[in-house]
ZAKOL-548019 format. One record per residue (C-alpha): chain; x, y, z; residue in one letter. Coordinates in steps of 0.05 Angstrom, whole numbers, plus 5000, padded with zeros to 4 digits. Layout:
+-----+------+------+------+------+
! mol !   xx !   yy !   zz ! type !
+-----+------+------+------+------+
!   A !    X !    Y !    Z !    a !
...
+-----+------+------+------+------+
//
This chain:
+-----+------+------+------+------+
! mol !   xx !   yy !   zz ! type !
+-----+------+------+------+------+
!   A ! 5375 ! 4748 ! 4832 !    x !
!   A ! 5362 ! 4671 ! 4840 !    x !
!   A ! 5434 ! 4656 ! 4840 !    x !
!   A ! 5448 ! 4702 ! 4898 !    x !
!   A ! 5461 ! 4670 ! 4975 !    x !
!   A ! 5425 ! 4677 ! 5025 !    x !
!   A ! 5492 ! 4704 ! 5065 !    x !
!   A ! 5499 ! 4762 ! 5010 !    x !
!   A ! 5427 ! 4787 ! 5020 !    x !
!   A ! 5443 ! 4840 ! 5068 !    x !
!   A ! 5502 ! 4868 ! 5024 !    x !
!   A ! 5439 ! 4897 ! 4974 !    x !
!   A ! 5411 ! 4945 ! 5031 !    x !
!   A ! 5466 ! 4997 ! 5029 !    x !
!   A ! 5459 ! 4997 ! 4948 !    x !
!   A ! 5393 ! 5007 ! 4947 !    x !
!   A ! 5385 ! 5046 ! 5011 !    x !
!   A ! 5437 ! 5107 ! 4974 !    x !
!   A ! 5401 ! 5102 ! 4903 !    x !
!   A ! 5335 ! 5104 ! 4937 !    x !
!   A ! 5355 ! 5164 ! 4980 !    x !
!   A ! 5384 ! 5208 ! 4917 !    x !
!   A ! 5304 ! 5207 ! 4884 !    x !
!   A ! 5283 ! 5267 ! 4931 !    x !
!   A ! 5348 ! 5312 ! 4921 !    x !
!   A ! 5311 ! 5331 ! 4849 !    x !
!   A ! 5245 ! 5359 ! 4891 !    x !
!   A ! 5294 ! 5426 ! 4912 !    x !
!   A ! 5321 ! 5451 ! 4839 !    x !
!   A ! 5257 ! 5455 ! 4787 !    x !
!   A ! 5226 ! 5518 ! 4778 !    x !
!   A ! 5145 ! 5504 ! 4795 !    x !
!   A ! 5095 ! 5482 ! 4743 !    x !
!   A ! 5051 ! 5419 ! 4741 !    x !
!   A ! 5120 ! 5379 ! 4742 !    x !
!   A ! 5152 ! 5400 ! 4802 !    x !
!   A ! 5173 ! 5351 ! 4861 !    x !
!   A ! 5135 ! 5384 ! 4908 !    x !
!   A ! 5191 ! 5378 ! 4969 !    x !
!   A ! 5152 ! 5362 ! 5035 !    x !
!   A ! 5210 ! 5353 ! 5089 !    x !
!   A ! 5151 ! 5314 ! 5134 !    x !
!   A ! 5146 ! 5262 ! 5077 !    x !
!   A ! 5213 ! 5252 ! 5055 !    x !
!   A ! 5239 ! 5258 ! 5137 !    x !
!   A ! 5193 ! 5197 ! 5150 !    x !
!   A ! 5217 ! 5155 ! 5087 !    x !
!   A ! 5298 ! 5163 ! 5105 !    x !
!   A ! 5280 ! 5145 ! 5179 !    x !
!   A ! 5240 ! 5088 ! 5157 !    x !
!   A ! 5290 ! 5066 ! 5102 !    x !
!   A ! 5356 ! 5082 ! 5159 !    x !
!   A ! 5309 ! 5032 ! 5214 !    x !
!   A ! 5298 ! 4983 ! 5161 !    x !
!   A ! 5369 ! 4979 ! 5145 !    x !
!   A ! 5400 ! 4981 ! 5211 !    x !
!   A ! 5342 ! 4915 ! 5231 !    x !
!   A ! 5366 ! 4869 ! 5166 !    x !
!   A ! 5434 ! 4902 ! 5146 !    x !
!   A ! 5511 ! 4862 ! 5172 !    x !
!   A ! 5499 ! 4882 ! 5243 !    x !
!   A ! 5423 ! 4861 ! 5255 !    x !
!   A ! 5437 ! 4813 ! 5302 !    x !
!   A ! 5439 ! 4866 ! 5349 !    x !
!   A ! 5365 ! 4884 ! 5354 !    x !
!   A ! 5339 ! 4816 ! 5333 !    x !
!   A ! 5398 ! 4756 ! 5362 !    x !
!   A ! 5341 ! 4703 ! 5327 !    x !
!   A ! 5335 ! 4738 ! 5254 !    x !
!   A ! 5359 ! 4704 ! 5194 !    x !
!   A ! 5384 ! 4752 ! 5136 !    x !
!   A ! 5321 ! 4779 ! 5104 !    x !
!   A ! 5341 ! 4767 ! 5024 !    x !
!   A ! 5342 ! 4807 ! 4971 !    x !
!   A ! 5266 ! 4803 ! 4951 !    x !
!   A ! 5244 ! 4829 ! 5022 !    x !
!   A ! 5289 ! 4893 ! 5013 !    x !
!   A ! 5273 ! 4910 ! 4948 !    x !
!   A ! 5205 ! 4900 ! 4964 !    x !
!   A ! 5206 ! 4950 ! 5021 !    x !
!   A ! 5250 ! 5007 ! 4995 !    x !
!   A ! 5197 ! 5001 ! 4932 !    x !
!   A ! 5147 ! 5016 ! 4976 !    x !
!   A ! 5191 ! 5071 ! 4999 !    x !
!   A ! 5194 ! 5095 ! 4931 !    x !
!   A ! 5124 ! 5085 ! 4911 !    x !
!   A ! 5103 ! 5137 ! 4973 !    x !
!   A ! 5146 ! 5187 ! 4945 !    x !
!   A ! 5115 ! 5177 ! 4875 !    x !
!   A ! 5052 ! 5190 ! 4900 !    x !
!   A ! 5059 ! 5249 ! 4953 !    x !
!   A ! 5128 ! 5286 ! 4933 !    x !
!   A ! 5136 ! 5271 ! 4867 !    x !
!   A ! 5099 ! 5319 ! 4804 !    x !
!   A ! 5041 ! 5257 ! 4810 !    x !
!   A ! 5032 ! 5295 ! 4880 !    x !
!   A ! 5021 ! 5365 ! 4850 !    x !
!   A ! 4975 ! 5344 ! 4805 !    x !
!   A ! 4934 ! 5304 ! 4847 !    x !
!   A ! 4934 ! 5363 ! 4894 !    x !
!   A ! 4916 ! 5425 ! 4852 !    x !
!   A ! 4895 ! 5402 ! 4787 !    x !
!   A ! 4871 ! 5333 ! 4769 !    x !
!   A ! 4821 ! 5285 ! 4805 !    x !
!   A ! 4858 ! 5233 ! 4756 !    x !
!   A ! 4925 ! 5244 ! 4787 !    x !
!   A ! 4889 ! 5247 ! 4858 !    x !
!   A ! 4865 ! 5174 ! 4846 !    x !
!   A ! 4924 ! 5143 ! 4818 !    x !
!   A ! 4955 ! 5171 ! 4884 !    x !
!   A ! 4910 ! 5138 ! 4928 !    x !
!   A ! 4921 ! 5071 ! 4891 !    x !
!   A ! 4992 ! 5077 ! 4906 !    x !
!   A ! 4983 ! 5097 ! 4980 !    x !
!   A ! 4928 ! 5051 ! 4995 !    x !
!   A ! 4940 ! 4986 ! 4964 !    x !
!   A ! 5012 ! 4982 ! 4930 !    x !
!   A ! 5056 ! 5016 ! 4989 !    x !
!   A ! 5028 ! 4976 ! 5041 !    x !
!   A ! 5020 ! 4902 ! 5002 !    x !
!   A ! 5099 ! 4923 ! 4981 !    x !
!   A ! 5121 ! 4947 ! 5057 !    x !
!   A ! 5089 ! 4883 ! 5087 !    x !
!   A ! 5127 ! 4838 ! 5029 !    x !
!   A ! 5190 ! 4872 ! 5057 !    x !
!   A ! 5180 ! 4849 ! 5130 !    x !
!   A ! 5208 ! 4784 ! 5161 !    x !
!   A ! 5174 ! 4749 ! 5208 !    x !
!   A ! 5223 ! 4759 ! 5264 !    x !
!   A ! 5219 ! 4838 ! 5259 !    x !
!   A ! 5150 ! 4824 ! 5291 !    x !
!   A ! 5181 ! 4798 ! 5352 !    x !
!   A ! 5177 ! 4866 ! 5388 !    x !
!   A ! 5109 ! 4875 ! 5366 !    x !
!   A ! 5085 ! 4810 ! 5398 !    x !
!   A ! 5120 ! 4808 ! 5459 !    x !
!   A ! 5084 ! 4873 ! 5477 !    x !
!   A ! 5015 ! 4840 ! 5498 !    x !
!   A ! 4982 ! 4906 ! 5510 !    x !
!   A ! 5005 ! 4933 ! 5447 !    x !
!   A ! 4992 ! 4860 ! 5406 !    x !
!   A ! 4918 ! 4861 ! 5433 !    x !
!   A ! 4908 ! 4933 ! 5410 !    x !
!   A ! 4939 ! 4918 ! 5341 !    x !
!   A ! 4898 ! 4855 ! 5339 !    x !
!   A ! 4835 ! 4889 ! 5354 !    x !
!   A ! 4849 ! 4942 ! 5303 !    x !
!   A ! 4860 ! 4892 ! 5247 !    x !
!   A ! 4797 ! 4852 ! 5258 !    x !
!   A ! 4778 ! 4847 ! 5186 !    x !
!   A ! 4709 ! 4871 ! 5195 !    x !
!   A ! 4736 ! 4931 ! 5249 !    x !
!   A ! 4790 ! 4943 ! 5195 !    x !
!   A ! 4750 ! 4944 ! 5133 !    x !
!   A ! 4697 ! 4996 ! 5165 !    x !
!   A ! 4757 ! 5048 ! 5194 !    x !
!   A ! 4789 ! 5046 ! 5122 !    x !
!   A ! 4727 ! 5037 ! 5073 !    x !
!   A ! 4676 ! 5087 ! 5102 !    x !
!   A ! 4722 ! 5152 ! 5112 !    x !
!   A ! 4745 ! 5130 ! 5039 !    x !
!   A ! 4683 ! 5141 ! 5014 !    x !
!   A ! 4650 ! 5193 ! 5045 !    x !
!   A ! 4724 ! 5235 ! 5035 !    x !
!   A ! 4695 ! 5231 ! 4958 !    x !
!   A ! 4631 ! 5265 ! 4974 !    x !
!   A ! 4649 ! 5341 ! 4941 !    x !
!   A ! 4629 ! 5377 ! 5003 !    x !
!   A ! 4690 ! 5335 ! 5045 !    x !
!   A ! 4733 ! 5333 ! 4983 !    x !
!   A ! 4740 ! 5407 ! 4967 !    x !
!   A ! 4757 ! 5421 ! 5044 !    x !
!   A ! 4820 ! 5368 ! 5048 !    x !
!   A ! 4837 ! 5409 ! 4981 !    x !
!   A ! 4822 ! 5482 ! 5015 !    x !
!   A ! 4860 ! 5470 ! 5074 !    x !
!   A ! 4926 ! 5435 ! 5080 !    x !
!   A ! 4926 ! 5410 ! 5155 !    x !
!   A ! 4856 ! 5370 ! 5134 !    x !
!   A ! 4891 ! 5342 ! 5069 !    x !
!   A ! 4954 ! 5318 ! 5109 !    x !
!   A ! 4905 ! 5286 ! 5166 !    x !
!   A ! 4869 ! 5250 ! 5101 !    x !
!   A ! 4924 ! 5214 ! 5076 !    x !
!   A ! 4956 ! 5199 ! 5145 !    x !
!   A ! 4886 ! 5161 ! 5156 !    x !
!   A ! 4880 ! 5131 ! 5094 !    x !
!   A ! 4951 ! 5103 ! 5096 !    x !
!   A ! 4944 ! 5077 ! 5167 !    x !
!   A ! 4876 ! 5047 ! 5155 !    x !
!   A ! 4906 ! 5018 ! 5096 !    x !
!   A ! 4957 ! 4977 ! 5137 !    x !
!   A ! 4900 ! 4962 ! 5177 !    x !
!   A ! 4858 ! 4931 ! 5129 !    x !
!   A ! 4918 ! 4892 ! 5093 !    x !
!   A ! 4942 ! 4857 ! 5146 !    x !
!   A ! 4890 ! 4799 ! 5153 !    x !
!   A ! 4918 ! 4782 ! 5082 !    x !
!   A ! 4994 ! 4796 ! 5090 !    x !
!   A ! 5010 ! 4780 ! 5162 !    x !
!   A ! 5059 ! 4723 ! 5159 !    x !
!   A ! 5011 ! 4665 ! 5190 !    x !
!   A ! 4939 ! 4648 ! 5220 !    x !
!   A ! 4973 ! 4657 ! 5291 !    x !
!   A ! 4987 ! 4733 ! 5269 !    x !
!   A ! 4921 ! 4743 ! 5244 !    x !
!   A ! 4923 ! 4722 ! 5178 !    x !
!   A ! 4860 ! 4698 ! 5157 !    x !
!   A ! 4834 ! 4629 ! 5121 !    x !
!   A ! 4845 ! 4626 ! 5043 !    x !
!   A ! 4773 ! 4621 ! 5034 !    x !
!   A ! 4760 ! 4687 ! 5078 !    x !
!   A ! 4813 ! 4722 ! 5047 !    x !
!   A ! 4781 ! 4713 ! 4980 !    x !
!   A ! 4710 ! 4732 ! 5011 !    x !
!   A ! 4750 ! 4789 ! 5046 !    x !
!   A ! 4778 ! 4825 ! 4974 !    x !
!   A ! 4712 ! 4812 ! 4948 !    x !
!   A ! 4686 ! 4862 ! 4992 !    x !
!   A ! 4742 ! 4902 ! 4990 !    x !
!   A ! 4720 ! 4918 ! 4913 !    x !
!   A ! 4648 ! 4943 ! 4936 !    x !
!   A ! 4657 ! 5018 ! 4963 !    x !
!   A ! 4704 ! 5042 ! 4901 !    x !
!   A ! 4667 ! 5010 ! 4854 !    x !
!   A ! 4601 ! 5047 ! 4874 !    x !
!   A ! 4634 ! 5117 ! 4892 !    x !
!   A ! 4677 ! 5111 ! 4823 !    x !
!   A ! 4616 ! 5095 ! 4785 !    x !
!   A ! 4574 ! 5151 ! 4817 !    x !
!   A ! 4639 ! 5201 ! 4800 !    x !
!   A ! 4643 ! 5173 ! 4730 !    x !
!   A ! 4564 ! 5177 ! 4711 !    x !
!   A ! 4565 ! 5247 ! 4738 !    x !
!   A ! 4547 ! 5298 ! 4679 !    x !
!   A ! 4559 ! 5353 ! 4717 !    x !
!   A ! 4625 ! 5375 ! 4756 !    x !
!   A ! 4632 ! 5356 ! 4828 !    x !
!   A ! 4693 ! 5390 ! 4851 !    x !
!   A ! 4692 ! 5463 ! 4837 !    x !
!   A ! 4769 ! 5465 ! 4859 !    x !
!   A ! 4790 ! 5424 ! 4799 !    x !
!   A ! 4732 ! 5468 ! 4762 !    x !
!   A ! 4766 ! 5529 ! 4768 !    x !
!   A ! 4843 ! 5494 ! 4767 !    x !
!   A ! 4891 ! 5510 ! 4709 !    x !
!   A ! 4871 ! 5448 ! 4662 !    x !
!   A ! 4932 ! 5397 ! 4653 !    x !
!   A ! 4953 ! 5347 ! 4604 !    x !
!   A ! 4888 ! 5372 ! 4562 !    x !
!   A ! 4838 ! 5344 ! 4604 !    x !
!   A ! 4772 ! 5380 ! 4600 !    x !
!   A ! 4743 ! 5381 ! 4672 !    x !
!   A ! 4684 ! 5329 ! 4655 !    x !
!   A ! 4739 ! 5282 ! 4621 !    x !
!   A ! 4783 ! 5290 ! 4675 !    x !
!   A ! 4729 ! 5265 ! 4724 !    x !
!   A ! 4702 ! 5215 ! 4687 !    x !
!   A ! 4780 ! 5187 ! 4679 !    x !
!   A ! 4778 ! 5188 ! 4755 !    x !
!   A ! 4727 ! 5154 ! 4770 !    x !
!   A ! 4739 ! 5101 ! 4724 !    x !
!   A ! 4811 ! 5095 ! 4753 !    x !
!   A ! 4769 ! 5088 ! 4818 !    x !
!   A ! 4719 ! 5035 ! 4787 !    x !
!   A ! 4756 ! 4995 ! 4757 !    x !
!   A ! 4830 ! 5008 ! 4777 !    x !
!   A ! 4809 ! 4991 ! 4844 !    x !
!   A ! 4775 ! 4935 ! 4830 !    x !
!   A ! 4819 ! 4902 ! 4783 !    x !
!   A ! 4875 ! 4908 ! 4838 !    x !
!   A ! 4834 ! 4874 ! 4894 !    x !
!   A ! 4811 ! 4828 ! 4847 !    x !
!   A ! 4879 ! 4816 ! 4823 !    x !
!   A ! 4911 ! 4798 ! 4903 !    x !
!   A ! 4842 ! 4750 ! 4905 !    x !
!   A ! 4866 ! 4713 ! 4851 !    x !
!   A ! 4935 ! 4706 ! 4877 !    x !
!   A ! 4914 ! 4678 ! 4937 !    x !
!   A ! 4857 ! 4637 ! 4910 !    x !
!   A ! 4915 ! 4595 ! 4862 !    x !
!   A ! 4956 ! 4593 ! 4921 !    x !
!   A ! 4911 ! 4563 ! 4963 !    x !
!   A ! 4886 ! 4516 ! 4900 !    x !
!   A ! 4948 ! 4493 ! 4886 !    x !
!   A ! 4972 ! 4481 ! 4963 !    x !
!   A ! 4904 ! 4436 ! 4972 !    x !
!   A ! 4924 ! 4395 ! 4903 !    x !
!   A ! 4990 ! 4392 ! 4932 !    x !
!   A ! 4961 ! 4360 ! 4997 !    x !
!   A ! 4917 ! 4316 ! 4963 !    x !
!   A ! 4972 ! 4290 ! 4920 !    x !
!   A ! 5019 ! 4278 ! 4986 !    x !
!   A ! 4963 ! 4239 ! 5014 !    x !
!   A ! 4947 ! 4190 ! 4961 !    x !
!   A ! 5014 ! 4177 ! 4954 !    x !
!   A ! 5024 ! 4156 ! 5024 !    x !
!   A ! 4965 ! 4112 ! 5012 !    x !
!   A ! 4991 ! 4078 ! 4960 !    x !
!   A ! 5060 ! 4063 ! 5001 !    x !
!   A ! 5016 ! 4035 ! 5058 !    x !
!   A ! 5031 ! 3961 ! 5071 !    x !
!   A ! 4972 ! 3922 ! 5058 !    x !
+-----+------+------+------+------+
//
């Protein structure tokens, strides 16, 4: 990958997209079982549209849309389509079937994908020049900057996410598909808001200073740890819909509930802390490089 030139990067787009777009075909043929891919036209259509327009934006004819653009690079292209693949795995694959009908454990893995993996990979796949139309629309940009303010973004994501795991609300989403769809749309949209202060392409776009990113990511771990611990430590089944479902993968109701709680408690915290460590070490390396540069300049100053 390192040996590819910048000019060759856009050519990776068609191959990546064709490979990626074949995946959902398998959703249409399997007989129903807990391993069935759920054919959700809305999800698949949305992913197709996003993948198509992304390829048009970064492909060989990108200058028609973005005259000042540069090649996106293979890494960004792979990152974006990996985000789309992760979204399909979360919502259309057997994981989605298990999460909706059988296992709390699968539900927690699904939420890790749509609230952490998908937005991070998505943002990592967007070149800075692709934000130009958003920035030029002043009113839209002001609304976006307001919604992605760290405190508001935290509240819009973490409060509904925590409340949704209260048994009365959780069973409501499992019983009524429109409520379930609305929940997923909110989680995905608010996850994009909450990751912007970390993944924005620069301070002028709303990215937090490194030390504030560390603090921000630390606070992101707290709600999931509290709710996950409560679920894990419960000695009775909390969610009747899962308790009455056919048992899958040999997990009892309580074993599934405890495993799901642990994923939310430890798994979510681990991913946020991993992001925190990446930010911290990048910051430390940058500061060390600056100190070396200042020291070298002082040594070479004429007396």
